[in-house]
Biopython code that builds the backbone (N, CA, C, O; Angstrom):
import numpy as np
from Bio.PDB.StructureBuilder import StructureBuilder

atoms = [
    (1, "LEU", "N", (-34.995, -42.308, 56.392)),
    (1, "LEU", "CA", (-35.491, -42.712, 57.790)),
    (1, "LEU", "C", (-34.341, -43.673, 58.281)),
    (1, "LEU", "O", (-34.018, -43.680, 59.469)),
    (2, "GLN", "N", (-33.787, -44.405, 57.441)),
    (2, "GLN", "CA", (-32.576, -45.100, 57.914)),
    (2, "GLN", "C", (-31.217, -44.484, 58.176)),
    (2, "GLN", "O", (-30.343, -45.131, 58.754)),
    (3, "THR", "N", (-31.057, -43.437, 57.824)),
    (3, "THR", "CA", (-29.781, -42.693, 58.482)),
    (3, "THR", "C", (-30.120, -42.038, 59.612)),
    (3, "THR", "O", (-29.344, -41.118, 59.869)),
    (4, "VAL", "N", (-31.073, -42.198, 60.440)),
    (4, "VAL", "CA", (-31.389, -41.549, 61.868)),
    (4, "VAL", "C", (-30.640, -42.675, 62.912)),
    (4, "VAL", "O", (-30.973, -43.860, 62.922)),
    (5, "ASP", "N", (-29.693, -42.174, 63.689)),
    (5, "ASP", "CA", (-28.964, -42.992, 64.560)),
    (5, "ASP", "C", (-29.702, -43.475, 65.380)),
    (5, "ASP", "O", (-30.244, -42.556, 65.994)),
    (6, "ARG", "N", (-30.168, -44.874, 65.886)),
    (6, "ARG", "CA", (-30.896, -45.556, 66.808)),
    (6, "ARG", "C", (-30.454, -45.003, 68.221)),
    (6, "ARG", "O", (-31.326, -44.859, 69.078)),
    (7, "SER", "N", (-29.391, -44.747, 68.449)),
    (7, "SER", "CA", (-28.979, -44.310, 69.748)),
    (7, "SER", "C", (-29.741, -43.036, 70.082)),
    (7, "SER", "O", (-29.993, -42.886, 71.278)),
    (8, "LEU", "N", (-30.092, -42.231, 69.366)),
    (8, "LEU", "CA", (-30.966, -41.188, 69.586)),
    (8, "LEU", "C", (-32.152, -41.631, 70.024)),
    (8, "LEU", "O", (-32.635, -41.045, 70.993)),
    (9, "TYR", "N", (-32.777, -42.582, 69.513)),
    (9, "TYR", "CA", (-34.004, -42.883, 70.322)),
    (9, "TYR", "C", (-34.195, -43.502, 71.529)),
    (9, "TYR", "O", (-35.270, -43.610, 72.121)),
    (10, "GLU", "N", (-32.670, -44.077, 72.026)),
    (10, "GLU", "CA", (-32.617, -44.669, 73.076)),
    (10, "GLU", "C", (-32.487, -43.518, 74.291)),
    (10, "GLU", "O", (-33.005, -43.520, 75.408)),
    (11, "ALA", "N", (-31.612, -42.546, 73.665)),
    (11, "ALA", "CA", (-31.284, -41.212, 74.585)),
    (11, "ALA", "C", (-32.837, -40.610, 74.796)),
    (11, "ALA", "O", (-33.178, -40.384, 75.957)),
    (12, "ALA", "N", (-33.598, -40.396, 73.927)),
    (12, "ALA", "CA", (-34.602, -39.828, 73.779)),
    (12, "ALA", "C", (-35.821, -40.583, 75.045)),
    (12, "ALA", "O", (-36.575, -39.954, 75.788)),
    (13, "ALA", "N", (-35.685, -41.843, 74.955)),
    (13, "ALA", "CA", (-36.585, -42.587, 75.921)),
    (13, "ALA", "C", (-35.822, -42.279, 77.204)),
    (13, "ALA", "O", (-36.575, -42.060, 78.153)),
    (14, "VAL", "N", (-34.665, -42.214, 77.446)),
    (14, "VAL", "CA", (-34.124, -41.913, 78.577)),
    (14, "VAL", "C", (-34.538, -40.533, 79.301)),
    (14, "VAL", "O", (-34.710, -40.332, 80.503)),
    (15, "ASP", "N", (-34.656, -39.568, 78.126)),
    (15, "ASP", "CA", (-34.933, -38.045, 78.426)),
    (15, "ASP", "C", (-36.507, -38.058, 78.571)),
    (15, "ASP", "O", (-37.034, -36.991, 78.886)),
    (16, "GLY", "N", (-37.138, -38.935, 78.411)),
    (16, "GLY", "CA", (-38.554, -38.727, 78.915)),
    (16, "GLY", "C", (-39.642, -38.854, 77.600)),
    (16, "GLY", "O", (-40.821, -38.527, 77.735)),
    (17, "ILE", "N", (-39.155, -39.314, 76.459)),
    (17, "ILE", "CA", (-40.124, -39.327, 75.015)),
    (17, "ILE", "C", (-40.830, -40.594, 75.327)),
    (17, "ILE", "O", (-40.254, -41.668, 75.502)),
    (18, "LYS", "N", (-42.252, -40.383, 75.393)),
    (18, "LYS", "CA", (-43.151, -41.417, 75.863)),
    (18, "LYS", "C", (-43.790, -42.242, 74.675)),
    (18, "LYS", "O", (-44.034, -43.446, 74.750)),
    (19, "ASN", "N", (-44.057, -41.367, 73.454)),
    (19, "ASN", "CA", (-44.886, -41.963, 72.359)),
    (19, "ASN", "C", (-44.180, -41.954, 71.228)),
    (19, "ASN", "O", (-43.064, -41.436, 71.265)),
    (20, "ARG", "N", (-44.728, -42.586, 69.851)),
    (20, "ARG", "CA", (-44.016, -42.264, 68.877)),
    (20, "ARG", "C", (-44.285, -41.073, 68.198)),
    (20, "ARG", "O", (-43.552, -40.836, 67.239)),
    (21, "TRP", "N", (-45.345, -40.102, 68.523)),
    (21, "TRP", "CA", (-45.511, -38.828, 67.898)),
    (21, "TRP", "C", (-44.290, -37.897, 68.463)),
    (21, "TRP", "O", (-43.722, -37.127, 67.688)),
    (22, "GLN", "N", (-43.934, -37.983, 69.725)),
    (22, "GLN", "CA", (-42.888, -37.471, 70.327)),
    (22, "GLN", "C", (-41.750, -37.669, 69.628)),
    (22, "GLN", "O", (-41.061, -36.741, 69.204)),
    (23, "GLU", "N", (-41.470, -38.968, 69.458)),
    (23, "GLU", "CA", (-40.234, -39.678, 68.769)),
    (23, "GLU", "C", (-39.927, -38.916, 67.388)),
    (23, "GLU", "O", (-38.811, -38.530, 67.040)),
    (24, "LEU", "N", (-41.223, -38.759, 66.606)),
    (24, "LEU", "CA", (-41.030, -38.412, 65.253)),
    (24, "LEU", "C", (-40.795, -36.910, 65.282)),
    (24, "LEU", "O", (-40.099, -36.355, 64.432)),
    (25, "TYR", "N", (-41.411, -36.244, 66.312)),
    (25, "TYR", "CA", (-41.511, -34.724, 66.244)),
    (25, "TYR", "C", (-40.020, -34.165, 66.917)),
    (25, "TYR", "O", (-39.377, -33.238, 66.424)),
    (26, "PHE", "N", (-39.713, -34.742, 67.846)),
    (26, "PHE", "CA", (-38.264, -34.571, 68.705)),
    (26, "PHE", "C", (-36.822, -35.215, 68.276)),
    (26, "PHE", "O", (-35.757, -34.668, 68.561)),
    (27, "VAL", "N", (-36.924, -36.454, 67.550)),
    (27, "VAL", "CA", (-35.969, -37.095, 66.991)),
    (27, "VAL", "C", (-35.842, -37.245, 65.538)),
    (27, "VAL", "O", (-34.929, -36.625, 64.994)),
    (28, "THR", "N", (-36.499, -37.861, 64.939)),
    (28, "THR", "CA", (-36.646, -37.977, 63.635)),
    (28, "THR", "C", (-36.812, -36.889, 62.822)),
    (28, "THR", "O", (-36.001, -36.900, 61.895)),
    (29, "LEU", "N", (-37.509, -36.015, 62.820)),
    (29, "LEU", "CA", (-37.779, -35.019, 61.872)),
    (29, "LEU", "C", (-36.516, -34.150, 62.079)),
    (29, "LEU", "O", (-35.930, -33.885, 61.029)),
    (30, "PRO", "N", (-35.923, -33.602, 63.322)),
    (30, "PRO", "CA", (-34.732, -32.827, 63.335)),
    (30, "PRO", "C", (-33.612, -33.481, 62.836)),
    (30, "PRO", "O", (-32.660, -32.802, 62.451)),
    (31, "SER", "N", (-33.570, -34.991, 62.767)),
    (31, "SER", "CA", (-32.328, -35.636, 62.120)),
    (31, "SER", "C", (-32.600, -35.385, 60.871)),
    (31, "SER", "O", (-31.543, -35.258, 60.253)),
    (32, "MET", "N", (-33.484, -35.257, 60.226)),
    (32, "MET", "CA", (-33.973, -35.113, 58.515)),
    (32, "MET", "C", (-34.028, -33.931, 58.196)),
    (32, "MET", "O", (-34.686, -33.788, 57.166)),
    (33, "LYS", "N", (-33.654, -33.046, 58.590)),
    (33, "LYS", "CA", (-33.980, -31.575, 58.393)),
    (33, "LYS", "C", (-33.302, -31.352, 57.209)),
    (33, "LYS", "O", (-34.009, -30.718, 56.426)),
    (34, "GLY", "N", (-32.225, -31.620, 56.778)),
    (34, "GLY", "CA", (-31.289, -31.566, 55.700)),
    (34, "GLY", "C", (-32.202, -31.980, 54.444)),
    (34, "GLY", "O", (-32.554, -31.144, 53.612)),
    (35, "GLN", "N", (-32.599, -33.500, 54.366)),
    (35, "GLN", "CA", (-33.174, -33.910, 53.414)),
    (35, "GLN", "C", (-34.555, -33.316, 53.224)),
    (35, "GLN", "O", (-34.971, -33.101, 52.085)),
    (36, "LEU", "N", (-35.242, -33.056, 54.242)),
    (36, "LEU", "CA", (-36.615, -32.203, 54.017)),
    (36, "LEU", "C", (-36.146, -30.895, 53.429)),
    (36, "LEU", "O", (-36.913, -30.479, 52.561)),
    (37, "MET", "N", (-35.048, -30.097, 53.674)),
    (37, "MET", "CA", (-35.344, -28.890, 53.226)),
    (37, "MET", "C", (-34.911, -29.148, 51.524)),
    (37, "MET", "O", (-35.448, -28.420, 50.689)),
    (38, "PHE", "N", (-34.015, -30.113, 51.121)),
    (38, "PHE", "CA", (-33.650, -30.334, 49.757)),
    (38, "PHE", "C", (-35.033, -30.723, 48.936)),
    (38, "PHE", "O", (-35.398, -30.220, 47.873)),
    (39, "GLY", "N", (-35.659, -31.670, 49.644)),
    (39, "GLY", "CA", (-36.983, -32.261, 48.925)),
    (39, "GLY", "C", (-37.898, -31.105, 48.886)),
    (39, "GLY", "O", (-38.568, -31.164, 47.855)),
    (40, "ALA", "N", (-38.209, -30.000, 49.662)),
    (40, "ALA", "CA", (-38.900, -28.989, 49.512)),
    (40, "ALA", "C", (-38.519, -28.047, 48.492)),
    (40, "ALA", "O", (-39.349, -27.638, 47.680)),
    (41, "ILE", "N", (-37.275, -27.666, 48.483)),
    (41, "ILE", "CA", (-36.586, -26.868, 47.325)),
    (41, "ILE", "C", (-36.908, -27.350, 46.010)),
    (41, "ILE", "O", (-37.168, -26.613, 45.059)),
    (42, "LEU", "N", (-36.880, -28.876, 45.972)),
    (42, "LEU", "CA", (-36.874, -29.266, 44.423)),
    (42, "LEU", "C", (-38.437, -29.182, 44.168)),
    (42, "LEU", "O", (-38.834, -28.632, 43.140)),
    (43, "ASN", "N", (-39.329, -29.714, 45.079)),
    (43, "ASN", "CA", (-40.618, -29.578, 44.757)),
    (43, "ASN", "C", (-41.228, -28.069, 44.386)),
    (43, "ASN", "O", (-42.072, -27.951, 43.498)),
    (44, "ILE", "N", (-40.772, -27.023, 45.077)),
    (44, "ILE", "CA", (-41.030, -25.581, 44.952)),
    (44, "ILE", "C", (-40.579, -25.244, 43.450)),
    (44, "ILE", "O", (-41.332, -24.746, 42.613)),
    (45, "THR", "N", (-39.272, -25.581, 43.239)),
    (45, "THR", "CA", (-38.843, -25.209, 41.925)),
    (45, "THR", "C", (-39.524, -26.076, 40.887)),
    (45, "THR", "O", (-39.928, -25.468, 39.897)),
    (46, "GLY", "N", (-39.714, -27.309, 40.926)),
    (46, "GLY", "CA", (-40.429, -28.167, 40.000)),
    (46, "GLY", "C", (-41.759, -27.691, 39.680)),
    (46, "GLY", "O", (-42.253, -27.902, 38.572)),
    (47, "SER", "N", (-42.431, -26.986, 40.702)),
    (47, "SER", "CA", (-43.778, -26.530, 40.531)),
    (47, "SER", "C", (-44.059, -25.453, 39.624)),
    (47, "SER", "O", (-45.140, -25.336, 39.047)),
    (48, "PHE", "N", (-43.094, -24.668, 39.497)),
    (48, "PHE", "CA", (-42.903, -23.613, 38.169)),
    (48, "PHE", "C", (-42.706, -24.063, 36.880)),
    (48, "PHE", "O", (-43.013, -23.391, 35.895)),
    (49, "GLY", "N", (-42.123, -25.357, 36.820)),
    (49, "GLY", "CA", (-41.707, -25.915, 35.582)),
    (49, "GLY", "C", (-42.685, -26.809, 34.748)),
    (49, "GLY", "O", (-42.406, -27.327, 33.667)),
    (50, "ILE", "N", (-43.968, -26.919, 35.468)),
    (50, "ILE", "CA", (-45.103, -27.679, 35.244)),
    (50, "ILE", "C", (-45.756, -27.259, 33.727)),
    (50, "ILE", "O", (-46.456, -28.037, 33.079)),
    (51, "GLY", "N", (-45.457, -26.107, 33.355)),
    (51, "GLY", "CA", (-45.728, -25.697, 32.268)),
    (51, "GLY", "C", (-45.308, -26.551, 31.012)),
    (51, "GLY", "O", (-46.097, -26.692, 30.077)),
    (52, "GLY", "N", (-44.360, -26.979, 31.006)),
    (52, "GLY", "CA", (-43.894, -27.835, 29.884)),
    (52, "GLY", "C", (-44.680, -29.057, 29.622)),
    (52, "GLY", "O", (-44.862, -29.490, 28.484)),
    (53, "ILE", "N", (-45.172, -29.642, 30.766)),
    (53, "ILE", "CA", (-46.125, -30.593, 30.501)),
    (53, "ILE", "C", (-47.561, -30.221, 29.974)),
    (53, "ILE", "O", (-48.187, -30.965, 29.218)),
    (54, "ILE", "N", (-47.933, -29.273, 30.331)),
    (54, "ILE", "CA", (-49.258, -28.724, 29.748)),
    (54, "ILE", "C", (-48.950, -28.276, 28.212)),
    (54, "ILE", "O", (-49.823, -28.343, 27.346)),
    (55, "THR", "N", (-47.947, -27.925, 28.017)),
    (55, "THR", "CA", (-47.515, -27.468, 26.495)),
    (55, "THR", "C", (-47.499, -28.890, 25.617)),
    (55, "THR", "O", (-48.026, -29.047, 24.516)),
    (56, "GLN", "N", (-46.905, -29.688, 26.236)),
    (56, "GLN", "CA", (-46.701, -31.199, 25.577)),
    (56, "GLN", "C", (-48.044, -31.517, 25.203)),
    (56, "GLN", "O", (-48.396, -31.676, 24.035)),
    (57, "ILE", "N", (-48.735, -31.603, 26.124)),
    (57, "ILE", "CA", (-50.320, -32.165, 26.079)),
    (57, "ILE", "C", (-51.247, -31.333, 25.267)),
    (57, "ILE", "O", (-51.796, -31.802, 24.270)),
    (58, "PHE", "N", (-51.417, -30.243, 25.624)),
    (58, "PHE", "CA", (-52.400, -29.332, 25.160)),
    (58, "PHE", "C", (-52.098, -28.306, 23.988)),
    (58, "PHE", "O", (-52.919, -27.740, 23.266)),
    (59, "GLY", "N", (-50.481, -28.192, 23.977)),
    (59, "GLY", "CA", (-50.124, -27.215, 22.895)),
    (59, "GLY", "C", (-49.997, -25.704, 23.418)),
    (59, "GLY", "O", (-50.315, -25.381, 24.563)),
    (60, "PHE", "N", (-49.607, -25.008, 22.667)),
    (60, "PHE", "CA", (-49.060, -23.475, 23.242)),
    (60, "PHE", "C", (-49.605, -22.679, 22.037)),
    (60, "PHE", "O", (-49.277, -22.986, 20.891)),
    (61, "PRO", "N", (-50.635, -21.415, 22.367)),
    (61, "PRO", "CA", (-51.161, -21.252, 23.641)),
    (61, "PRO", "C", (-52.557, -22.175, 23.591)),
    (61, "PRO", "O", (-53.103, -22.512, 22.540)),
    (62, "THR", "N", (-53.013, -22.506, 24.894)),
    (62, "THR", "CA", (-54.182, -23.212, 24.931)),
    (62, "THR", "C", (-55.373, -22.633, 24.436)),
    (62, "THR", "O", (-55.336, -21.448, 24.103)),
    (63, "THR", "N", (-56.656, -23.421, 24.310)),
    (63, "THR", "CA", (-57.672, -22.515, 23.930)),
    (63, "THR", "C", (-58.419, -21.450, 24.802)),
    (63, "THR", "O", (-59.254, -21.752, 25.655)),
    (64, "ASP", "N", (-58.152, -20.567, 24.592)),
    (64, "ASP", "CA", (-58.935, -19.317, 25.181)),
    (64, "ASP", "C", (-57.820, -19.076, 26.710)),
    (64, "ASP", "O", (-58.156, -18.584, 27.787)),
    (65, "TYR", "N", (-56.773, -19.492, 26.398)),
    (65, "TYR", "CA", (-55.695, -19.382, 27.485)),
    (65, "TYR", "C", (-56.069, -20.116, 28.778)),
    (65, "TYR", "O", (-55.801, -19.589, 29.858)),
    (66, "ALA", "N", (-56.604, -21.167, 28.726)),
    (66, "ALA", "CA", (-57.573, -21.927, 29.924)),
    (66, "ALA", "C", (-56.549, -22.411, 30.648)),
    (66, "ALA", "O", (-56.835, -22.481, 31.843)),
    (67, "LEU", "N", (-55.374, -22.801, 30.354)),
    (67, "LEU", "CA", (-54.411, -23.512, 30.895)),
    (67, "LEU", "C", (-52.840, -22.622, 31.009)),
    (67, "LEU", "O", (-51.727, -23.133, 31.128)),
    (68, "HIS", "N", (-53.120, -21.420, 30.944)),
    (68, "HIS", "CA", (-51.928, -20.296, 30.926)),
    (68, "HIS", "C", (-51.514, -20.048, 32.389)),
    (68, "HIS", "O", (-52.064, -19.255, 33.152)),
    (69, "THR", "N", (-50.322, -20.949, 32.705)),
    (69, "THR", "CA", (-49.485, -20.510, 33.881)),
    (69, "THR", "C", (-48.854, -19.534, 33.882)),
    (69, "THR", "O", (-48.979, -18.761, 32.933)),
    (70, "ILE", "N", (-48.118, -19.288, 34.762)),
    (70, "ILE", "CA", (-47.349, -17.858, 34.902)),
    (70, "ILE", "C", (-45.815, -18.116, 34.069)),
    (70, "ILE", "O", (-45.201, -17.153, 33.610)),
    (71, "MET", "N", (-45.312, -19.496, 33.947)),
    (71, "MET", "CA", (-44.046, -19.845, 33.118)),
    (71, "MET", "C", (-44.708, -19.512, 31.545)),
    (71, "MET", "O", (-43.905, -19.018, 30.753)),
    (72, "HIS", "N", (-45.854, -19.706, 31.138)),
    (72, "HIS", "CA", (-46.568, -19.757, 29.931)),
    (72, "HIS", "C", (-46.615, -18.199, 29.675)),
    (72, "HIS", "O", (-46.258, -17.725, 28.595)),
    (73, "HIS", "N", (-46.996, -17.556, 30.547)),
    (73, "HIS", "CA", (-47.104, -16.199, 30.367)),
    (73, "HIS", "C", (-45.681, -15.601, 30.379)),
    (73, "HIS", "O", (-45.513, -14.827, 29.437)),
    (74, "LEU", "N", (-44.854, -15.714, 31.002)),
    (74, "LEU", "CA", (-43.377, -15.567, 30.709)),
    (74, "LEU", "C", (-42.893, -15.907, 29.304)),
    (74, "LEU", "O", (-42.205, -15.161, 28.606)),
    (75, "ASP", "N", (-43.258, -16.919, 29.026)),
    (75, "ASP", "CA", (-42.634, -17.728, 27.593)),
    (75, "ASP", "C", (-43.184, -16.768, 26.670)),
    (75, "ASP", "O", (-42.396, -16.270, 25.866)),
    (76, "ASP", "N", (-44.592, -16.361, 26.635)),
    (76, "ASP", "CA", (-45.300, -15.778, 25.795)),
    (76, "ASP", "C", (-44.802, -14.320, 25.564)),
    (76, "ASP", "O", (-44.472, -13.828, 24.486)),
    (77, "TYR", "N", (-44.814, -13.701, 26.844)),
    (77, "TYR", "CA", (-44.062, -12.486, 26.689)),
    (77, "TYR", "C", (-42.519, -12.018, 26.182)),
    (77, "TYR", "O", (-42.171, -11.023, 25.545)),
    (78, "GLY", "N", (-41.865, -12.966, 26.641)),
    (78, "GLY", "CA", (-40.576, -13.048, 26.534)),
    (78, "GLY", "C", (-40.009, -13.483, 25.249)),
    (78, "GLY", "O", (-39.020, -12.958, 24.739)),
    (79, "GLY", "N", (-40.754, -14.584, 24.684)),
    (79, "GLY", "CA", (-40.021, -15.361, 23.499)),
    (79, "GLY", "C", (-40.955, -15.198, 22.383)),
    (79, "GLY", "O", (-40.546, -15.568, 21.283)),
    (80, "VAL", "N", (-42.339, -14.627, 22.480)),
    (80, "VAL", "CA", (-43.003, -14.716, 21.576)),
    (80, "VAL", "C", (-43.464, -12.947, 21.080)),
    (80, "VAL", "O", (-43.342, -12.488, 19.944)),
    (81, "ARG", "N", (-43.830, -12.441, 21.917)),
    (81, "ARG", "CA", (-44.088, -10.917, 21.906)),
    (81, "ARG", "C", (-43.070, -10.012, 22.142)),
    (81, "ARG", "O", (-43.246, -8.800, 22.010)),
    (82, "PHE", "N", (-41.763, -10.622, 22.563)),
    (82, "PHE", "CA", (-40.667, -9.719, 22.855)),
    (82, "PHE", "C", (-40.830, -8.475, 23.502)),
    (82, "PHE", "O", (-40.299, -7.435, 23.111)),
    (83, "GLU", "N", (-41.711, -8.597, 24.692)),
    (83, "GLU", "CA", (-41.855, -7.670, 25.422)),
    (83, "GLU", "C", (-40.953, -7.737, 26.832)),
    (83, "GLU", "O", (-41.497, -7.907, 27.923)),
    (84, "MET", "N", (-39.590, -7.590, 26.682)),
    (84, "MET", "CA", (-38.582, -8.038, 27.486)),
    (84, "MET", "C", (-38.831, -7.184, 28.911)),
    (84, "MET", "O", (-38.629, -7.658, 30.029)),
    (85, "GLY", "N", (-39.173, -6.217, 28.714)),
    (85, "GLY", "CA", (-39.273, -5.449, 30.196)),
    (85, "GLY", "C", (-40.412, -6.076, 31.170)),
    (85, "GLY", "O", (-40.236, -6.166, 32.386)),
    (86, "TYR", "N", (-41.631, -6.512, 30.494)),
    (86, "TYR", "CA", (-42.863, -7.014, 31.094)),
    (86, "TYR", "C", (-42.210, -8.511, 31.494)),
    (86, "TYR", "O", (-42.480, -8.993, 32.595)),
    (87, "ALA", "N", (-41.489, -9.101, 30.712)),
    (87, "ALA", "CA", (-41.094, -10.589, 30.928)),
    (87, "ALA", "C", (-40.002, -10.535, 32.086)),
    (87, "ALA", "O", (-39.896, -11.432, 32.922)),
    (88, "CYS", "N", (-39.315, -9.557, 32.059)),
    (88, "CYS", "CA", (-38.300, -9.213, 33.397)),
    (88, "CYS", "C", (-39.063, -9.151, 34.702)),
    (88, "CYS", "O", (-38.747, -9.639, 35.787)),
    (89, "ALA", "N", (-40.099, -8.470, 34.380)),
    (89, "ALA", "CA", (-40.929, -8.246, 35.721)),
    (89, "ALA", "C", (-41.762, -9.322, 36.272)),
    (89, "ALA", "O", (-42.097, -9.289, 37.456)),
    (90, "ILE", "N", (-42.154, -10.369, 35.406)),
    (90, "ILE", "CA", (-42.570, -11.617, 35.529)),
    (90, "ILE", "C", (-41.312, -12.578, 36.354)),
    (90, "ILE", "O", (-41.390, -13.192, 37.418)),
    (91, "ALA", "N", (-40.494, -12.472, 35.677)),
    (91, "ALA", "CA", (-39.369, -13.348, 36.081)),
    (91, "ALA", "C", (-38.872, -12.893, 37.719)),
    (91, "ALA", "O", (-38.569, -13.641, 38.648)),
    (92, "THR", "N", (-38.913, -11.516, 37.680)),
    (92, "THR", "CA", (-38.595, -11.035, 39.057)),
    (92, "THR", "C", (-39.521, -11.357, 39.879)),
    (92, "THR", "O", (-39.053, -11.811, 40.923)),
    (93, "LEU", "N", (-40.925, -11.302, 39.840)),
    (93, "LEU", "CA", (-41.947, -11.853, 40.543)),
    (93, "LEU", "C", (-41.836, -13.248, 40.988)),
    (93, "LEU", "O", (-41.930, -13.611, 42.160)),
    (94, "LEU", "N", (-41.637, -13.977, 40.005)),
    (94, "LEU", "CA", (-41.310, -15.270, 40.010)),
    (94, "LEU", "C", (-39.977, -15.697, 41.294)),
    (94, "LEU", "O", (-40.050, -16.493, 42.230)),
    (95, "PHE", "N", (-39.026, -14.962, 40.931)),
    (95, "PHE", "CA", (-38.164, -15.137, 42.024)),
    (95, "PHE", "C", (-38.415, -14.888, 43.259)),
    (95, "PHE", "O", (-37.876, -15.523, 44.165)),
    (96, "ILE", "N", (-39.463, -13.709, 43.504)),
    (96, "ILE", "CA", (-39.501, -13.326, 44.693)),
    (96, "ILE", "C", (-40.483, -14.395, 45.478)),
    (96, "ILE", "O", (-40.365, -14.660, 46.675)),
    (97, "ILE", "N", (-41.365, -14.899, 44.691)),
    (97, "ILE", "CA", (-42.192, -15.893, 45.016)),
    (97, "ILE", "C", (-41.346, -17.136, 45.381)),
    (97, "ILE", "O", (-41.736, -17.649, 46.430)),
    (98, "SER", "N", (-40.491, -17.645, 44.912)),
    (98, "SER", "CA", (-39.859, -18.830, 45.155)),
    (98, "SER", "C", (-38.967, -18.408, 46.476)),
    (98, "SER", "O", (-38.904, -19.151, 47.455)),
    (99, "PHE", "N", (-38.391, -17.343, 46.417)),
    (99, "PHE", "CA", (-37.578, -17.028, 47.574)),
    (99, "PHE", "C", (-38.272, -16.929, 48.774)),
    (99, "PHE", "O", (-37.746, -17.361, 49.800)),
    (100, "VAL", "N", (-39.544, -16.345, 48.800)),
    (100, "VAL", "CA", (-40.397, -16.358, 50.055)),
    (100, "VAL", "C", (-40.981, -17.846, 50.201)),
    (100, "VAL", "O", (-41.456, -18.190, 51.283)),
    (101, "ALA", "N", (-40.956, -18.446, 49.457)),
    (101, "ALA", "CA", (-41.517, -19.849, 49.591)),
    (101, "ALA", "C", (-40.414, -20.514, 50.438)),
    (101, "ALA", "O", (-40.655, -21.181, 51.444)),
    (102, "ASN", "N", (-39.200, -20.279, 49.950)),
    (102, "ASN", "CA", (-37.891, -21.011, 50.426)),
    (102, "ASN", "C", (-38.020, -20.479, 51.926)),
    (102, "ASN", "O", (-38.274, -21.356, 52.751)),
    (103, "LYS", "N", (-37.903, -19.355, 52.337)),
    (103, "LYS", "CA", (-37.991, -18.600, 53.586)),
    (103, "LYS", "C", (-39.102, -19.246, 54.539)),
    (103, "LYS", "O", (-38.763, -19.395, 55.713)),
    (104, "VAL", "N", (-40.149, -19.572, 54.238)),
    (104, "VAL", "CA", (-41.097, -20.008, 54.836)),
    (104, "VAL", "C", (-40.726, -21.580, 55.184)),
    (104, "VAL", "O", (-40.690, -21.930, 56.364)),
    (105, "ILE", "N", (-40.512, -22.312, 54.351)),
    (105, "ILE", "CA", (-39.941, -23.905, 54.448)),
    (105, "ILE", "C", (-38.843, -23.605, 55.523)),
    (105, "ILE", "O", (-39.000, -24.264, 56.550)),
    (106, "GLN", "N", (-37.901, -22.865, 55.519)),
    (106, "GLN", "CA", (-36.792, -22.609, 56.127)),
    (106, "GLN", "C", (-37.403, -22.426, 57.632)),
    (106, "GLN", "O", (-37.015, -23.164, 58.538)),
    (107, "PHE", "N", (-38.276, -21.515, 57.831)),
    (107, "PHE", "CA", (-38.958, -21.107, 59.189)),
    (107, "PHE", "C", (-39.738, -22.443, 59.616)),
    (107, "PHE", "O", (-39.648, -22.857, 60.772)),
    (108, "ILE", "N", (-40.379, -22.996, 58.806)),
    (108, "ILE", "CA", (-41.189, -23.969, 59.349)),
    (108, "ILE", "C", (-40.462, -25.269, 60.023)),
    (108, "ILE", "O", (-40.807, -25.850, 61.052)),
    (109, "LEU", "N", (-39.334, -25.573, 59.139)),
    (109, "LEU", "CA", (-38.397, -26.725, 59.605)),
    (109, "LEU", "C", (-37.536, -26.076, 60.596)),
    (109, "LEU", "O", (-37.053, -26.858, 61.416)),
    (110, "GLY", "N", (-37.268, -25.020, 60.708)),
    (110, "GLY", "CA", (-36.272, -24.529, 62.028)),
    (110, "GLY", "C", (-37.150, -24.556, 63.231)),
    (110, "GLY", "O", (-36.576, -24.353, 64.301)),
    (111, "ARG", "N", (-38.382, -24.760, 63.254)),
    (111, "ARG", "CA", (-39.166, -24.856, 64.606)),
    (111, "ARG", "C", (-39.537, -26.263, 64.789)),
    (111, "ARG", "O", (-40.138, -26.502, 65.837)),
    (112, "ILE", "N", (-39.299, -27.293, 63.959)),
    (112, "ILE", "CA", (-39.169, -28.778, 64.158)),
    (112, "ILE", "C", (-38.459, -29.042, 65.351)),
    (112, "ILE", "O", (-37.305, -28.616, 65.393)),
    (113, "GLY", "N", (-38.957, -29.730, 66.454)),
    (113, "GLY", "CA", (-38.099, -30.229, 67.430)),
    (113, "GLY", "C", (-37.729, -29.293, 68.533)),
    (113, "GLY", "O", (-36.899, -29.590, 69.391)),
    (114, "LYS", "N", (-38.457, -27.993, 68.482)),
    (114, "LYS", "CA", (-38.174, -27.181, 69.402)),
    (114, "LYS", "C", (-39.267, -27.014, 70.749)),
    (114, "LYS", "O", (-39.010, -26.226, 71.659)),
]
sb = StructureBuilder()
sb.init_structure("model")
sb.init_model(0)
sb.init_chain("A")
sb.init_seg("    ")
for serial, (resi, resn, name, xyz) in enumerate(atoms, 1):
    if name == "N":
        sb.init_residue(resn, " ", resi, " ")
    sb.init_atom(name, np.array(xyz, "f"), 0.0, 1.0, " ", f" {name:<3s}", serial, name[0])
structure = sb.get_structure()
């Protein structure tokens, strides 16, 4: 928030911005699109890596596969059972999910300030 140029707020007030919500939507968020995109991509990719924490706490595999995430599924079929075709299909699915999530975030952030 400190990197947003203060003169933009003054120019927005001259252009007709009347309240804080309009300032946030038309000035602050468009000025922070790069940081928001970076944070969103880091959170999306980090959410796929959550399996490591579950493995450290509960072990691998968990009881009745109760905490079996898609990353555990990939590790199970690729590293334990050596079914590489199925593991590649899971990895491809993960790539598609992360790519679509990235495009959705780009679309949402692209609409800010319009």
